[in-house]
Structure formats: C-alpha cells, structure tokens
C-alpha positions in Angstrom: -6.7 -3.3 -46.3 -9.3 -4.0 -43.6 -7.4 -7.1 -42.3 -4.2 -5.0 -41.9 -6.1 -2.4 -39.7 -8.0 -5.0 -37.6 -5.0 -6.3 -35.7 -3.3 -3.1 -34.7 -6.8 -1.8 -33.6 -7.4 -4.9 -31.4 -3.9 -4.3 -29.8 -4.6 -0.6 -29.2 -8.0 -1.6 -27.6 -6.4 -4.1 -25.4 -3.7 -1.6 -24.2 -6.4 1.0 -23.6 -8.5 -1.5 -21.5 -5.5 -2.5 -19.4 -4.5 1.1 -18.8 -8.1 1.9 -17.8 -8.4 -1.0 -15.3 -5.1 0.0 -13.7 -6.1 3.6 -13.4 -9.3 2.7 -11.7 -7.6 0.3 -9.2 -5.1 2.9 -8.3 -7.8 5.1 -7.1 -9.7 2.4 -5.2 -6.7 1.9 -2.9 -6.8 5.4 -1.6 -8.7 5.7 1.6 -11.6 8.1 0.8 -11.5 9.3 4.4 -8.1 10.7 4.1 -9.2 12.9 1.2 -12.5 14.2 2.7 -11.4 14.5 6.4 -10.1 17.9 7.2 -7.0 18.3 9.2 -7.8 18.5 13.0 -5.0 19.0 15.6 -5.4 18.7 19.5 -3.6 21.6 21.0 -3.1 19.7 24.2 -1.2 16.8 22.6 0.2 18.2 19.3 3.9 18.0 18.6 5.8 20.6 16.7 5.8 18.5 13.7 1.9 18.2 14.0 1.5 21.9 14.4 3.7 22.7 11.4 1.0 21.2 9.2 -1.4 24.0 10.1 -1.6 26.9 7.6 0.7 29.9 8.4 2.5 28.0 11.2 6.1 27.3 10.7 8.8 25.8 13.1 9.1 29.0 15.2 5.5 29.5 15.8 5.0 25.7 16.4 7.7 25.8 19.0 6.1 28.9 20.6 2.8 27.1 20.8 4.2 24.1 22.6 6.2 26.3 25.0 3.1 28.2 25.8 1.1 25.0 26.4 3.8 23.6 28.7 4.0 26.8 30.7 0.4 27.9 30.9 -1.8 25.4 29.3 -4.9 26.0 27.2 -8.4 26.4 28.5 -10.0 27.4 25.2 -8.9 27.4 21.5 -8.9 31.1 21.7 -6.0 31.0 24.2 -3.7 30.3 21.3 -4.0 34.0 20.5 -1.9 34.6 23.7 1.1 32.8 22.1 3.7 35.2 20.9 3.4 35.6 17.1 -0.3 34.4 16.9 -2.6 37.2 16.3 -6.2 37.5 15.4 -5.5 37.0 11.7 -3.5 33.8 12.2 -6.1 32.6 14.6 -8.9 33.0 11.9 -6.7 31.0 9.5 -6.2 28.0 11.8 -9.3 28.0 14.1 -11.0 25.3 12.0 -8.1 23.0 12.3 -7.5 23.0 16.0 -9.4 21.8 19.1 -8.9 20.8 22.7 -9.6 17.2 23.6 -10.3 17.7 27.3 -12.7 20.0 29.2 -10.6 20.2 32.3 -7.2 21.9 32.1 -4.3 22.2 34.4 -2.5 25.6 34.2 1.1 25.1 35.0 3.1 27.9 36.6 0.0 29.9 37.3 1.8 33.1 38.0 5.3 34.7 37.8 6.8 37.5 39.8 7.4 40.4 37.5 10.3 41.7 39.6 12.1 38.4 39.7 11.2 36.8 36.5 14.0 36.0 34.0 14.1 37.5 30.5 13.0 34.1 29.0 10.0 34.0 31.5 9.0 37.6 30.6 9.2 36.7 26.8 6.9 33.8 27.7 4.1 36.1 28.8 1.4 36.8 26.1 2.1 39.9 24.2 5.4 40.9 26.0 8.1 40.0 23.6 11.9 40.9 23.8 11.5 44.6 23.6 9.0 44.9 26.5 10.8 42.3 28.6 14.0 44.4 28.3 12.0 47.5 29.4 10.7 45.6 32.5 14.2 44.4 33.5 15.7 47.8 33.0 12.9 49.6 35.0 13.0 47.0 37.9 16.7 47.7 38.4 15.8 51.3 39.3 12.5 50.5 41.2 10.3 47.6 42.2 7.3 47.2 40.0 4.1 47.3 42.1 1.1 47.8 39.8 -0.1 47.2 36.3 -0.2 51.1 35.9 3.6 51.1 36.2 3.8 48.7 33.4 1.5 50.9 31.2 3.9 53.8 31.9 6.7 51.7 30.3 4.7 51.6 27.1 3.1 48.2 27.5 -0.3 48.3 25.8 -3.6 48.0 27.6 -4.5 44.9 25.6 -1.2 43.2 26.7 -1.9 44.1 30.2 -5.3 42.5 30.0 -3.6 39.3 28.7 -1.0 39.1 31.5 -3.4 40.1 34.3 -3.7 37.3 36.7 -0.5 35.7 35.3 1.9 38.0 37.1 2.5 39.1 40.7 4.5 42.0 42.1 
C-alpha cells in the first residue's frame, strides 16, 4: 500500500516544486521601481495621453490642460487651477502627480483684448466658460468694455476677475 502512494506523492511534489519556481521567476522579471515609483507628469511636456493617466482627468480635461499650456504656459503647478474644469478639488487629487520641469517659463499670448477676442479666446480665459464668453460678446455689441468693474456687472465673479486680471486688455 505504501509503495502505491509513494510514486503519486513524488509526482505531486515535483509538480508543486516546478510551479513554485515558475511563480518566483515571474515576479523577479518585474521591475521593482515600476511598482514603487509613483506617477509623475511634467505639465510642460505632457501629452493628452499622459495627462489622462492622472486621477479624475479624462480626455476633455486633458485637452483643456494642453490648450491652456500652449496659450498661457505654466509658471507654477497651481496654475493648473486656471484651466477650465480644474477646480480646487481636482487639483488636490492630482497635485502629487504633477510637476514643472523648468524654473523659467515663457508665457505665450500674454494678453488678449476683451473687446476684440473671439468666442474661443474668451473661453480660454480662466474661469470664463461659454456662458460668460457669450455675455461679454453680447455686451460689447452695445458698448466697449473699459474696466473690470463692467465685467463684474455682467455677473462675472470676483474670483474669476482676479484670475483674468493681467491677461486681458480693454
């Protein structure tokens, strides 16, 4: 009886040993740095595909980030909050995953004239959006906008006015 059990027991032990060796080898091929290294994305060079890897960032927000970068540039990580659709909550979720690789930044298209800007240019301003852009266009058909106070009367919030101050001319 013992001889009949001995052979199957040896076969099972060999199979188990081979499986254990293969299991151990499969994990030794994985680069340990890729597991432990957190995702870090440079806002100055990231593509849309790179940005989509960030938590809570889909294709629409990724495109908005690239558009903002190409128009205004980034001087600090916090500037990402000026991108339409990126608020404080989203910033807090992604701030540990983003950085700027350079300390000198070129800001493109420094200012736009609020009285001649296209709908698309107005939407590109931080915090303006489609509704406020249309309000501005409708108002300037009646009268030239000359101050930030006039924009405030259109219903544009003080926080948005602070974001666009210095980025617009009249």
